[in-house]
N, C-alpha and C positions, 0 to 999 in steps of 0.2 A: 507350474507345471508337477504333477506328481511323481515321485521316485519312481525308477525304472526298479519293478522286482523280478527276482529270478524267475519268475514264471513267465514273465513278459520276454524272457532273452531269446527265446525260439523265434517269437515274430519279428523281432528286429533284425536278426541274421536272415531270415527268410524275405523281409521285406528288401533287404541289401542284395538279394539273389544270390547268397552264398549256401554251402551245403551245412555250415556250422562254424565254428571256431576253433583255431590252432592256439593253444596255450603253451608257450614255452617255458613258462615258470611255475611248475606244479610240483610240490613234494610228495613224495612216497618212499618210506624208508622203512628199515625193521622195525617192528612195534616198540620194542623197549630204545629204541633210538629217539622215535617220533615223541614218546610219552615223556622223555628228557627235554627234548625241546618244548613240547607245551607247558612243561613246569616251569621253565625257565621264564616263558611268556606268562604265565600266571603270577610269578614272582615279581614282575615288571623289572628285570635285571637290569645292570647299567648300561648295557647295550639298547635296552629298549625304554626305560625313564618314565612310562606311565604305564596307565592300565591298557592290556590288549586281550580282551575277549577272543578265544578262537571260536569263529562262528561255524566250523563245519568240524567241532570236535566229535568223529566217530571212532570207536574203537575198532569196528568192522571194517577191514578194509575194502571189501566188497561193497559196503555201503555208501563208503567216500567214492568208489569207482562209479556208483550207480548216479550217486549226486552230480557228479561232474559231466558224465555222458548224459543225465535229463537236460541240462544246462544246454546241450549242443555241442559240448567241445568234443570233437572227432579226435585228434592228436593233441598229446601232452606228454611232459618230462616226469621224469621221478628225481628229481634233483635232491641230491644227499651228497655229503661231505663230512670229511675226516677233520677232529680239531686236534690230533696227535699222530704220532708216528705207528706204523704196523695196525692200520685201521683202514685205510683206503682199499686195500685189496680185498677183504672181507667184504665190503659194502659192495665194491664191484661184483662180487659172487652174489649176493641178494638181488641187487638189481638186474642181471642177467635174469636170473629167476623169475623176479617179478614180471620183466618184460615178456618171458616167455607165456605166462599166465596172463599178459594184458595186453594183447596184440597194437592196440592202438596207442600203446606207449611209446615214444621214441626212447629206445634202448640208450640208459645213461650211465656214464661213469664218472670217477673222480680220480683226485690224486693230491700228494703231500710231498712235500720236499725231504724225499728220505732216499737212501741207496735203494735201487731196485726200481723207483718212480716210472724210469723209461721202460722197462721191461714191462710191469704190468700193465700201463698204457698200452703199449703195443699189442699185449696179449688181448686186452678189451677191445682195442679195433678190430683185431683181426676176428674176434668171436661176435663182432654187429654191434658195436658201440657207435651211436650215431650222433651223440652230443656230450660234452663233459660239464662238469661243475668244478669251480674254481671259487674257495671263500675266502679271500683274504683276511677279512674282518674276523671270523670267527677262528680261521686257521691260525690266525696270529703270526704268519710268515710273509716274509719279503718276496713279491714275485720275481723278482731280479735274482733269487736265490740260484748259486751256479746247478745244484742238484735238478733245478725245475728248467734249465736250459735246454736239453735234450727233449724233453715233454713239449715245451712249447714249438721247439723244430720239429718234432713228430707231426703234432695236430696241424701245422702250418703246411707241412709237406703233403699231407694225406687230406686237407680240407674239411677235417671233421670240426665243426663248430665248438666253440667252449663259453658258457654261461659264466661270467667273472662278476662276483661282487667285490669291486674295487673302489667304490663311493665311499666318502666318509659318513653317510648315514646309515643307520641312526645316530651312530657316535662313532668318532674318528679312532683309528686305530693308527701303531707306528707306521703300518705302510700302506695306509688308504689313500685315496685321493688319486687324482690324473698323472702325477708324476711320475711313481715307481711303474706303474702298468705302462705308460706312454714310454718309457724305455725298453720294457718287453716290446712293444710293438716296433720300434724304431730297430731292434735286432730281428724280428722278424714280421716284416710287413707284410707278408701274405696271410697271416693267422687271422682266420675266421672267429671274432670275438663278439659276444654279445654282451654289451653291459648291463648289468642287472639296474633294475630300478632308475633307469636313465642316469646313473652315476650320482643320485641324490646325495648332498645338496650342490655338488659342482655340476650342475646341467650344462653351462655354457662351457665350461673347459672340455666334457665328453663330447658335446656337439662339436667342437673344434677337431676333436680325434675321427668322429666318423667322417668330416669333411676331408681329413688328411689321409685315410686309409681305407681303402673301397672294400677290406674285410670288416670293418668295425660295424656292428648293429647296436641300438639300443632296445630294451624292453621296457615296457609301460609300467610294471609291476609296483603297484601301491602311488604311482604318481598321478597328479593331477585330482586323487580323492580328497574329501573333504578330510580326512583324518590326516594326509601328509601334508595339505594345504596349510594347517593350521602350525607348522614347525619347519617345514620346507617348501615353502610357495616355488611354484615353477615361474619364472620371469616371464612375464608376456611379452618383453621386446623381442622373445626369442620364438614367437609363436611363428614368424613367417620362415622360420629357418626349419620348423618341424613340415611345414607343407613342401619346402624344397627338397627334405630329406625324406619325404614318406614312404620311399622305397627301401628304407634303412631301419625301420621302425618294427617290432614286431610285439604282439600282444604277449602280456604275461600278467599272471592275478596274485601269486602266492599261496593259492589254494592249496589245502585246508587252512594254513595259519592265518586267515586274513580276520581283522577285528570289523567287518560290515558285510552285508551280503556280496555275493560274488558279482551282480548286475550292476553293482555300484561303479566298479572298475569301469564296464563297458559304459555307463551314462557318464561318468567323469571324462571318458574322451569324446562321447556325442556333442557335450557342453563346450568344446574348443572350436566348434563350427568351421572346420576344415574341410568339411563337404563329405558325400556317400564314398566316393572313388578313394579318398583318403581312408576311409573306415574300412571299407573294403580290402584295402593292401594290409592295414594292419591287424586287421580280425582273421584274415586267411591267407591273402595272396603273396605276401612277402615270405613268411615261412614255408607256406607251399612250394614256392621255388627254392627257397635255401635248402629245403630238404627233400626234394623231389617227391612231394605228396600229391596225390590225385584227390 
């Protein structure tokens, strides 16, 4: 069977009866920050460990937006994240401006364990943030950090989802893995948390958290693709659980920072052979329900 090409993707979602795709894991950030991210991937840094060609490397932000929209992505995020103090509030200001000029973007914000985090998170929510990003691995922080407790509490209270990269892939950090974030969930069981990359490589443990907490979701970003299956294959014994938890899985891609065509992520999902209803839920319905999208 020939590989699914980007130009074929609109036919796929139309044949499923969908208006397009909702992608909860895309990256738009200030240009100089994005260039540093690309430089890290180009150098195959320690969190990458192997060549990682950026497939959609376009300096022009409008061109990247056009590429995404041409694929049929109707709603997306601008996941961005700090790696040091005194960075998150600035990123949130940029993200608010980006969401204003890209109305199909789910207004995204972020945070870091620092004094004032709860205040700027509260401000971001008040000014329209609909999703947050927490990157435990790149940020190099413990999600149980006391300074973050009011942040998790505020997100749980308001019901604003947060995409959390807390799995140990592609390389473990001091506070990655299911254990530390499971303690956050135990303290804030109403938190709506979208676990990035299915929590790879600790797939089974993060599926356990989905079963335990009704507000925990998994995003598909890079999982099941040929690239990821080389080093972190998804255990086939867990496929029945994917079917059972089909309403808690959201489509994500990592655009533009992916080392293969966008359509390959969708093709990888179709190869699971979990049925058209499952695909409809993952590609559109689950995120539409979570975020109240038409």
